[in-house]
MIVEXLUM-586840 format. One line per 5 residues: their letters; for each residue x, y, z of N, C-alpha, C, O, CB. Coordinates in pm, 1 decimal, decimal comma. Glycine has a CB too. Layout:
! MIVEXLUM-586840
a = X/Y/Z/X/Y/Z/X/Y/Z/X/Y/Z/X/Y/Z | ...
END
This chain:
! MIVEXLUM-586840
mdeke = 8372,4/6541,0/10661,8/8305,7/6569,6/10537,2/8410,7/6619,5/10436,8/8488,6/6709,3/10468,5/8191,6/6674,1/10557,7 | 8412,9/6563,3/10319,6/8511,4/6606,2/10220,0/8459,4/6728,8/10143,8/8344,8/6770,1/10161,6/8543,3/6490,5/10121,2 | 8544,5/6785,6/10059,6/8511,7/6909,4/9988,9/8386,7/6895,3/9901,7/8303,9/6986,2/9896,3/8629,4/6952,6/9903,1 | 8373,5/6782,7/9834,4/8256,4/6762,4/9747,5/8127,1/6765,1/9828,6/8028,6/6826,4/9787,3/8268,0/6628,5/9671,4 | 8127,7/6699,0/9943,2/8008,3/6697,0/10029,0/7979,5/6836,3/10084,5/7863,8/6877,5/10093,1/8026,4/6596,4/10145,0
ilrsh = 8084,4/6908,2/10121,9/8066,9/7044,2/10175,0/8003,9/7133,5/10068,5/7909,3/7206,9/10097,0/8203,0/7103,6/10221,9 | 8055,2/7127,5/9947,5/8000,8/7208,3/9838,9/7853,8/7174,9/9814,8/7769,9/7264,4/9804,8/8081,8/7187,0/9710,3 | 7823,8/7047,7/9805,9/7685,4/7006,2/9779,9/7592,5/7047,7/9893,2/7477,7/7085,0/9869,3/7678,2/6854,7/9759,8 | 7642,2/7041,1/10017,1/7558,3/7080,0/10131,2/7529,2/7229,8/10132,4/7437,7/7274,9/10201,3/7625,7/7039,8/10262,0 | 7606,6/7306,8/10056,4/7583,8/7451,1/10043,0/7518,0/7485,7/9909,6/7516,4/7601,8/9868,8/7715,9/7527,0/10056,8
glkat = 7463,9/7384,3/9842,2/7388,9/7405,6/9718,8/7473,9/7432,5/9596,2/7425,2/7489,3/9498,4/7296,2/7517,9/9737,4 | 7600,4/7392,6/9599,9/7690,8/7415,0/9486,9/7728,8/7283,2/9420,7/7738,9/7179,9/9486,9/7816,9/7489,2/9532,9 | 7749,6/7287,9/9289,9/7803,4/7172,0/9219,9/7950,0/7156,4/9260,2/8020,5/7254,8/9282,7/7788,4/7187,0/9064,1 | 7993,5/7033,6/9268,9/8132,0/7004,4/9307,6/8220,0/7000,5/9182,9/8266,9/6894,3/9141,9/8141,1/6869,5/9385,2 | 8241,7/7117,9/9123,1/8327,2/7125,2/9004,2/8473,3/7104,5/9045,6/8507,9/7126,7/9161,7/8309,3/7262,5/8930,9
pcrvs = 8558,0/7062,8/8953,8/8699,6/7043,7/8988,6/8763,9/7170,9/9044,8/8842,4/7163,1/9139,3/8777,4/6997,5/8865,7 | 8731,9/7287,8/8988,4/8791,2/7411,8/9038,0/8742,7/7442,4/9179,1/8823,1/7480,1/9264,4/8757,9/7528,6/8944,3 | 8614,3/7427,3/9205,6/8563,0/7453,4/9340,6/8625,9/7360,3/9442,5/8662,5/7402,5/9552,2/8411,1/7438,7/9343,9 | 8638,4/7233,8/9406,0/8700,6/7137,3/9497,1/8845,4/7177,6/9524,5/8888,4/7176,9/9639,9/8694,4/6993,7/9438,1 | 8920,9/7212,4/9421,1/9062,0/7251,6/9438,0/9075,8/7377,1/9522,6/9159,5/7383,5/9612,7/9127,7/7274,2/9301,9
vlryv = 8993,3/7476,9/9493,2/9001,0/7603,0/9567,7/8966,9/7579,4/9714,3/9040,2/7623,6/9802,7/8905,8/7708,8/9506,8 | 8857,5/7510,7/9740,6/8816,8/7485,7/9879,2/8921,6/7403,5/9953,4/8952,9/7432,0/10069,0/8681,5/7413,7/9883,1 | 8975,7/7301,9/9887,4/9077,1/7217,5/9949,8/9201,8/7299,9/9984,1/9255,7/7288,5/10094,2/9114,2/7100,0/9856,6 | 9247,0/7382,4/9889,9/9369,3/7459,3/9913,3/9348,4/7565,5/10020,7/9430,5/7578,1/10111,6/9416,4/7525,0/9783,5 | 9240,8/7641,2/10011,8/9216,1/7747,3/10110,1/9197,2/7687,0/10249,2/9240,0/7746,1/10348,4/9091,7/7831,0/10070,3
sslds = 9134,2/7571,3/10257,4/9114,1/7504,6/10386,8/9245,1/7462,8/10451,6/9252,4/7449,3/10573,7/9025,5/7382,9/10369,5 | 9347,9/7442,3/10371,4/9476,4/7397,0/10424,7/9562,6/7512,0/10478,0/9667,2/7488,0/10538,5/9552,6/7322,2/10317,3 | 9519,5/7636,1/10456,0/9601,3/7752,0/10491,6/9570,4/7805,0/10630,9/9458,6/7792,3/10680,7/9581,4/7861,9/10390,4 | 9672,3/7864,8/10692,8/9654,8/7930,4/10821,7/9630,9/8080,0/10807,5/9596,1/8146,7/10905,0/9775,6/7906,1/10908,8 | 9649,2/8133,2/10687,8/9629,7/8275,9/10665,5/9561,8/8296,7/10530,7/9567,1/8209,1/10444,4/9764,7/8352,2/10671,7
pisad = 9498,3/8411,6/10512,1/9427,8/8438,1/10386,9/9521,6/8441,6/10266,4/9642,6/8459,2/10280,3/9353,1/8569,2/10396,9 | 9463,1/8424,3/10148,1/9540,2/8422,7/10024,1/9466,8/8505,9/9918,8/9343,8/8510,3/9916,9/9562,5/8276,5/9974,0 | 9542,5/8571,0/9832,1/9482,0/8647,5/9723,3/9443,2/8552,6/9610,1/9492,0/8439,9/9602,6/9579,1/8757,5/9672,0 | 9355,8/8599,4/9523,4/9313,4/8518,6/9408,4/9432,3/8487,5/9317,8/9445,6/8375,5/9268,6/9203,2/8591,5/9328,3 | 9518,5/8586,5/9296,0/9634,8/8564,4/9208,8/9729,4/8460,5/9267,2/9778,2/8373,2/9195,4/9710,1/8695,6/9185,8
alyer = 9755,7/8469,7/9398,2/9845,1/8372,5/9462,3/9782,9/8233,0/9460,4/9852,4/8133,8/9438,5/9876,4/8414,9/9607,8 | 9652,9/8226,2/9483,1/9583,9/8097,2/9478,4/9592,8/8037,8/9338,2/9620,0/7918,9/9322,0/9436,2/8112,5/9521,1 | 9569,9/8120,4/9238,0/9579,5/8073,2/9099,6/9717,8/8014,4/9071,7/9728,4/7909,4/9008,2/9550,1/8188,1/9001,4 | 9823,0/8080,3/9118,2/9959,4/8029,4/9096,8/9977,6/7891,3/9158,9/10052,6/7809,2/9106,0/10062,6/8126,9/9155,6 | 9909,4/7864,7/9271,1/9923,5/7736,2/9339,7/9845,2/7624,5/9271,2/9887,8/7509,0/9273,1/9878,0/7749,2/9483,5
ikgeg = 9730,5/7658,1/9210,4/9644,7/7551,0/9157,4/9632,6/7551,9/9005,6/9555,3/7473,3/8950,8/9507,4/7561,8/9217,4 | 9705,8/7637,7/8936,1/9687,3/7648,4/8791,1/9720,3/7518,9/8717,7/9669,9/7497,0/8607,6/9773,0/7760,3/8736,5 | 9802,2/7434,0/8774,8/9832,5/7305,3/8713,3/9714,0/7210,3/8713,5/9718,2/7105,0/8649,8/9948,0/7241,1/8784,0 | 9608,6/7247,0/8784,8/9489,9/7162,2/8793,8/9384,6/7201,2/8690,8/9271,3/7153,4/8696,4/9430,5/7169,7/8933,5 | 9421,9/7288,3/8596,7/9334,6/7317,5/8484,0/9247,0/7440,0/8494,4/9170,7/7466,8/8401,6/9250,2/7205,0/8461,7
adlst = 9253,5/7515,3/8601,3/9167,9/7633,7/8615,2/9238,7/7757,2/8562,2/9358,5/7775,1/8584,0/9127,6/7654,8/8762,2 | 9164,0/7842,7/8492,3/9223,4/7969,1/8451,7/9191,1/8075,3/8557,4/9109,7/8051,6/8646,6/9171,5/8012,5/8311,0 | 9254,8/8191,4/8547,1/9243,2/8294,7/8649,2/9099,4/8343,2/8665,6/9053,6/8361,7/8778,4/9333,3/8411,7/8615,1 | 9028,4/8363,7/8557,0/8890,5/8412,3/8568,9/8801,4/8309,4/8638,6/8710,1/8346,5/8712,4/8833,5/8445,9/8430,1 | 8826,9/8182,1/8615,9/8750,3/8077,3/8683,3/8779,7/8077,4/8832,6/8689,3/8057,1/8913,8/8782,0/7939,5/8623,0
vyrtl = 8905,9/8100,2/8869,5/8942,2/8107,7/9011,8/8868,4/8224,2/9077,2/8814,0/8208,7/9186,4/9096,3/8124,0/9029,4 | 8865,8/8340,9/9012,0/8793,8/8456,5/9067,1/8644,9/8425,4/9084,3/8588,2/8452,3/9190,2/8811,8/8579,6/8975,7 | 8581,6/8369,2/8981,8/8439,0/8336,0/8991,0/8414,2/8232,9/9101,1/8316,1/8242,1/9174,9/8387,2/8282,6/8855,9 | 8503,7/8135,1/9111,3/8489,0/8031,1/9213,0/8500,4/8090,6/9352,6/8419,3/8059,8/9439,9/8594,5/7921,1/9193,5 | 8600,0/8175,6/9374,4/8614,7/8239,4/9505,3/8489,3/8317,8/9541,7/8441,1/8308,4/9654,6/8737,1/8332,0/9506,7
nslve = 8436,2/8394,8/9447,6/8315,5/8472,5/9475,9/8194,9/8383,3/9504,4/8113,2/8415,4/9590,7/8284,4/8564,8/9359,3 | 8183,2/8271,9/9433,0/8069,7/8182,4/9459,7/8084,1/8116,7/9597,1/7983,7/8092,2/9664,1/8058,9/8074,0/9349,7 | 8205,6/8088,1/9639,5/8227,1/8028,7/9771,4/8202,8/8130,5/9883,1/8159,2/8094,2/9992,3/8369,3/7972,5/9781,7 | 8231,0/8257,2/9855,3/8199,1/8363,7/9952,0/8047,0/8375,7/9963,9/7993,2/8378,5/10074,5/8262,7/8501,2/9908,5 | 7978,7/8382,7/9850,7/7832,2/8395,3/9850,5/7764,5/8276,8/9918,4/7658,9/8292,3/9979,8/7780,9/8408,5/9707,5
agllr = 7824,2/8159,3/9907,9/7767,4/8038,9/9969,8/7797,3/8030,2/10118,8/7745,6/7942,2/10187,7/7820,3/7915,1/9900,5 | 7880,6/8120,8/10168,7/7912,7/8120,2/10311,9/8024,7/8025,9/10350,4/8036,6/7987,9/10466,9/7791,9/8084,5/10389,7 | 8106,7/7987,6/10254,3/8218,8/7898,0/10284,0/8350,0/7973,0/10305,0/8434,6/7930,5/10383,7/8235,5/7797,6/10172,1 | 8366,6/8084,9/10234,3/8489,2/8162,8/10245,4/8457,4/8304,3/10291,6/8346,2/8353,9/10273,7/8564,3/8165,8/10111,2 | 8556,7/8367,4/10351,1/8549,4/8507,9/10390,3/8636,8/8587,7/10296,1/8747,3/8545,6/10261,6/8593,3/8528,6/10538,5
kevgp = 8587,3/8702,6/10254,7/8661,9/8793,6/10167,7/8695,0/8918,0/10248,8/8607,0/8980,4/10308,1/8580,3/8830,1/10037,8 | 8823,3/8953,1/10250,5/8870,0/9069,1/10325,0/8961,1/9152,3/10235,0/8999,3/9109,3/10126,2/8944,1/9026,0/10454,9 | 8994,4/9269,6/10281,3/9092,2/9352,3/10212,2/9223,5/9339,0/10288,1/9229,6/9366,4/10408,0/9045,5/9502,6/10202,6 | 9328,6/9296,9/10217,9/9458,3/9274,6/10280,8/9540,6/9401,3/10291,5/9498,0/9508,2/10247,7/9535,2/9171,3/10204,4 | 9659,0/9388,7/10350,0/9745,2/9505,4/10371,4/9787,8/9573,6/10241,6/9819,5/9692,5/10242,6/9867,9/9464,3/10448,4
nkeni = 9789,2/9501,6/10131,4/9823,7/9561,0/10001,8/9700,1/9610,7/9928,2/9705,9/9640,4/9808,9/9897,9/9459,8/9915,1 | 9588,4/9619,6/9999,6/9460,6/9667,0/9945,2/9403,4/9575,0/9837,9/9323,3/9618,9/9755,3/9477,7/9805,4/9888,1 | 9443,5/9448,2/9838,0/9386,6/9350,0/9746,5/9294,7/9257,9/9825,5/9311,8/9240,7/9946,2/9498,3/9268,9/9673,9 | 9198,4/9199,6/9757,9/9109,5/9105,7/9824,5/9185,4/8978,9/9858,8/9261,8/8925,9/9778,1/8987,5/9073,7/9736,6 | 9162,4/8931,9/9980,3/9220,3/8805,7/10025,1/9107,0/8719,1/10078,4/9004,4/8769,6/10123,9/9331,0/8828,3/10134,2
fsllk = 9127,4/8587,3/10071,9/9021,2/8492,9/10103,8/9070,4/8391,6/10206,4/9185,9/8349,0/10204,1/8971,9/8421,4/9976,7 | 8979,6/8354,1/10296,5/9010,8/8251,6/10395,1/8884,8/8171,5/10424,4/8773,8/8213,5/10391,8/9068,1/8314,3/10525,1 | 8903,6/8057,1/10485,6/8791,8/7971,5/10522,5/8709,0/8043,2/10628,2/8763,9/8094,6/10725,7/8841,2/7833,1/10574,4 | 8578,8/8047,0/10609,9/8490,0/8110,4/10706,7/8469,4/8012,5/10820,8/8420,2/7901,3/10801,4/8353,4/8152,0/10641,6 | 8507,5/8055,4/10939,1/8495,0/7971,0/11057,6/8382,1/8024,3/11144,0/8336,8/8137,4/11126,5/8628,2/7966,0/11137,7
devqh = 8337,5/7942,4/11236,7/8226,1/7983,1/11322,6/8262,6/8101,5/11411,2/8179,1/8188,2/11436,9/8181,4/7866,5/11409,1 | 8385,1/8105,4/11457,1/8424,7/8213,6/11546,5/8488,0/8326,7/11466,7/8558,7/8303,9/11368,6/8522,2/8162,5/11654,2 | 8461,2/8448,8/11510,8/8523,5/8565,3/11449,4/8664,9/8574,0/11504,5/8686,6/8561,1/11625,0/8441,9/8697,5/11477,6 | 8759,1/8595,5/11416,9/8896,9/8604,0/11462,1/8956,7/8735,9/11416,9/8948,9/8773,2/11299,8/8979,8/8485,5/11409,4 | 9016,0/8804,7/11511,6/9084,5/8929,6/11482,0/9234,0/8901,5/11484,4/9281,0/8818,2/11562,0/9045,8/9042,6/11584,0
vlvcl = 9308,3/8970,8/11399,4/9447,8/8937,1/11378,0/9533,7/9062,6/11376,8/9496,1/9164,5/11318,9/9464,6/8859,8/11247,5 | 9649,9/9054,0/11441,7/9753,1/9155,8/11428,5/9841,6/9114,2/11312,0/9881,9/8998,2/11303,6/9836,1/9172,8/11561,5 | 9872,5/9207,2/11221,7/9952,9/9176,1/11103,7/10072,1/9270,3/11098,5/10055,3/9392,3/11099,1/9868,5/9186,9/10973,7 | 10193,3/9213,7/11093,5/10314,2/9294,6/11081,1/10331,7/9335,7/10935,3/10333,8/9251,1/10845,9/10439,3/9217,0/11132,1 | 10344,0/9465,0/10912,4/10358,1/9516,6/10775,6/10497,2/9492,1/10717,6/10516,3/9505,5/10596,7/10327,9/9665,3/10773,0
rcgkr = 10593,0/9457,0/10800,2/10728,3/9431,1/10750,0/10749,5/9284,7/10714,3/10790,9/9252,7/10602,9/10831,2/9473,7/10853,1 | 10721,1/9196,0/10809,0/10751,5/9054,0/10785,4/10627,9/8971,1/10751,5/10640,7/8856,3/10708,9/10818,8/8995,1/10907,4 | 10508,8/9027,2/10769,5/10386,1/8955,3/10737,9/10337,1/8862,6/10847,9/10238,1/8791,9/10829,2/10406,0/8877,0/10614,8 | 10404,6/8861,7/10962,0/10364,0/8776,0/11073,2/10220,3/8808,2/11111,7/10181,1/8924,8/11115,2/10458,8/8794,0/11195,0 | 10141,7/8704,6/11140,7/10001,4/8719,9/11179,3/9983,4/8660,5/11317,8/10019,7/8545,3/11341,6/9905,9/8651,4/11076,2
vpleg = 9927,5/8738,6/11409,2/9905,7/8694,7/11546,4/9756,6/8704,7/11578,0/9702,8/8815,2/11585,2/9990,1/8779,5/11646,7 | 9688,9/8590,9/11596,9/9545,7/8596,4/11629,5/9523,7/8655,7/11768,0/9601,4/8631,1/11860,2/9483,0/8456,1/11621,9 | 9417,4/8733,9/11781,7/9379,2/8789,8/11911,2/9269,1/8704,6/11970,9/9181,0/8656,7/11899,5/9333,2/8937,5/11897,7 | 9274,1/8686,0/12099,5/9169,5/8610,6/12168,1/9047,6/8698,9/12187,9/9060,5/8818,1/12215,8/9220,0/8556,6/12303,9 | 8931,4/8641,7/12173,7/8808,1/8712,8/12200,7/8774,0/8816,2/12094,7/8848,7/8836,4/11999,0/8816,7/8778,7/12333,6
cpyhe = 8661,3/8880,5/12113,3/8615,2/8981,1/12018,3/8571,5/9106,0/12093,4/8473,7/9102,8/12168,2/8499,4/8926,3/11931,8 | 8643,6/9215,7/12073,8/8605,8/9339,0/12143,6/8492,5/9415,9/12074,5/8457,2/9525,2/12118,9/8726,7/9428,9/12156,2 | 8435,0/9361,4/11967,2/8339,6/9436,1/11886,2/8193,2/9399,0/11907,5/8105,8/9457,7/11843,7/8372,9/9417,6/11744,5 | 8164,4/9304,0/11994,6/8024,9/9265,0/12013,2/7939,2/9383,3/12056,8/7830,5/9404,9/12003,2/8014,8/9152,8/12116,0 | 7988,7/9460,3/12154,6/7912,6/9576,6/12201,7/7900,1/9681,7/12092,2/7794,8/9743,9/12077,5/7979,2/9637,6/12325,8
vneqi = 8006,3/9702,0/12015,7/8002,3/9798,8/11906,1/7897,9/9756,6/11803,1/7821,5/9840,3/11754,9/8141,6/9812,3/11839,7 | 7893,8/9628,4/11769,1/7794,5/9579,2/11673,5/7652,4/9604,6/11723,5/7565,0/9643,1/11645,8/7815,0/9429,3/11647,5 | 7629,2/9583,1/11853,9/7496,5/9607,9/11910,7/7460,7/9756,0/11900,4/7346,6/9790,7/11869,7/7491,0/9561,6/12057,8 | 7557,9/9842,8/11926,3/7533,5/9987,2/11915,7/7502,4/10026,1/11770,9/7413,5/10107,5/11746,0/7655,9/10066,9/11967,4 | 7574,1/9968,9/11677,8/7548,4/9995,7/11535,3/7406,8/9953,6/11499,1/7335,6/10026,7/11430,2/7651,0/9921,5/11445,6
eektg = 7366,1/9836,8/11545,0/7231,5/9787,7/11515,9/7125,2/9879,7/11575,2/7026,2/9912,4/11509,7/7213,8/9645,5/11569,9 | 7147,3/9921,5/11701,9/7050,4/10008,6/11768,7/7039,1/10143,6/11698,3/6928,5/10194,6/11680,2/7089,8/10029,3/11915,3 | 7151,1/10201,6/11658,9/7151,3/10335,1/11598,5/7102,5/10336,7/11453,8/7040,2/10433,4/11409,9/7289,8/10392,9/11604,4 | 7130,8/10229,3/11380,0/7102,5/10232,0/11236,2/6991,2/10139,0/11192,2/6935,8/10156,7/11083,7/7225,3/10197,7/11161,2 | 6956,7/10039,6/11274,2/6861,5/9939,4/11232,6/6921,5/9834,5/11140,6/6854,1/9740,4/11098,6/6746,8/10004,7/11165,4
frvld = 7048,9/9852,2/11110,4/7122,6/9760,4/11022,9/7158,5/9637,1/11104,0/7218,3/9649,4/11210,9/7251,4/9828,1/10963,0 | 7123,5/9519,1/11055,9/7154,9/9395,3/11127,4/7294,7/9349,4/11088,0/7318,0/9311,8/10973,2/7049,5/9284,4/11096,9 | 7386,8/9352,4/11182,2/7525,6/9312,6/11156,7/7532,3/9159,9/11157,6/7497,7/9095,9/11256,9/7623,6/9374,3/11263,7 | 7577,3/9102,5/11045,8/7587,6/8956,7/11034,5/7730,0/8907,1/11053,9/7751,2/8795,2/11100,6/7536,2/8911,2/10899,7 | 7826,6/8989,1/11018,6/7964,8/8944,9/11024,7/8054,6/9067,2/11025,9/8013,8/9175,8/10984,7/7999,3/8851,4/10905,8
hntei = 8174,0/9049,5/11072,2/8275,8/9153,3/11064,9/8411,3/9086,2/11072,4/8423,2/8971,1/11114,5/8258,7/9258,8/11178,5 | 8512,5/9159,1/11031,4/8648,3/9109,0/11045,0/8738,4/9227,4/11069,5/8710,3/9339,3/11026,7/8693,4/9028,8/10919,4 | 8845,5/9201,3/11138,2/8938,3/9309,5/11170,0/9080,2/9257,4/11164,7/9114,7/9157,1/11227,0/8908,1/9369,9/11308,6 | 9160,9/9328,4/11088,7/9304,1/9307,3/11092,0/9364,9/9438,8/11136,2/9332,5/9544,8/11082,7/9360,6/9259,9/10952,7 | 9451,4/9431,2/11232,4/9517,0/9549,6/11285,6/9660,2/9546,7/11235,3/9733,9/9451,8/11262,1/9510,7/9554,8/11443,0
ygicp = 9700,2/9651,1/11161,9/9831,1/9653,0/11098,8/9929,6/9732,3/11182,2/9896,6/9838,5/11235,1/9822,2/9711,0/10958,3 | 10049,7/9680,6/11193,6/10155,4/9746,9/11268,4/10287,9/9679,0/11242,8/10307,0/9612,9/11140,7/10124,2/9747,8/11417,9 | 10378,8/9696,0/11336,5/10512,2/9636,7/11328,2/10530,8/9546,4/11450,0/10511,0/9589,9/11563,5/10624,5/9747,4/11321,2 | 10568,8/9420,7/11426,5/10588,4/9326,6/11536,1/10715,3/9362,6/11613,9/10800,4/9435,0/11562,3/10596,6/9181,5/11482,6 | 10729,1/9312,7/11738,4/10846,5/9346,5/11819,6/10979,2/9310,1/11753,5/11075,9/9385,4/11765,3/10837,3/9277,2/11952,6
acdk = 10986,1/9196,6/11684,3/11111,9/9155,7/11621,1/11152,8/9253,3/11511,4/11271,0/9285,1/11497,9/11099,1/9014,2/11563,3 | 11056,6/9301,0/11433,0/11086,5/9394,8/11323,9/11109,9/9536,3/11375,3/11172,9/9617,3/11307,4/10972,7/9395,4/11222,4 | 11060,3/9566,2/11493,3/11070,7/9702,0/11548,0/11208,2/9730,4/11605,7/11240,4/9844,9/11637,5/10965,6/9723,4/11654,9 | 11288,9/9626,6/11619,2/11423,9/9643,9/11678,7/11519,7/9706,4/11581,4/11636,3/9727,8/11614,7/11480,3/9510,2/11725,5
END
């Protein structure tokens, strides 16, 4: 399914900016900030405010995930079916995915104690990788 079909299947118009943003974010292995994304696609006619609005509409539609990155800025990535937790090196930026999810039981406890239905979560664990620690 191409980007236009994906957008339409989520009830969104396939505007040029949405197509560009979805295509670019889908090609990445790690999250990207709105400013960095804008720098990559600005030649395609989108201004910064349009990129921000587009990212938020794609998050609301369930296509992208919005997280807070190590620099305390919002970062965006393609929302996948599986929850992925990541180790992030604060020195070199290396990202190491962790297998499995240790939070399923915690989510159940949160639901039981609060009545709040947990729909999603994400976790990045920040530290220093072995290569940088030497």
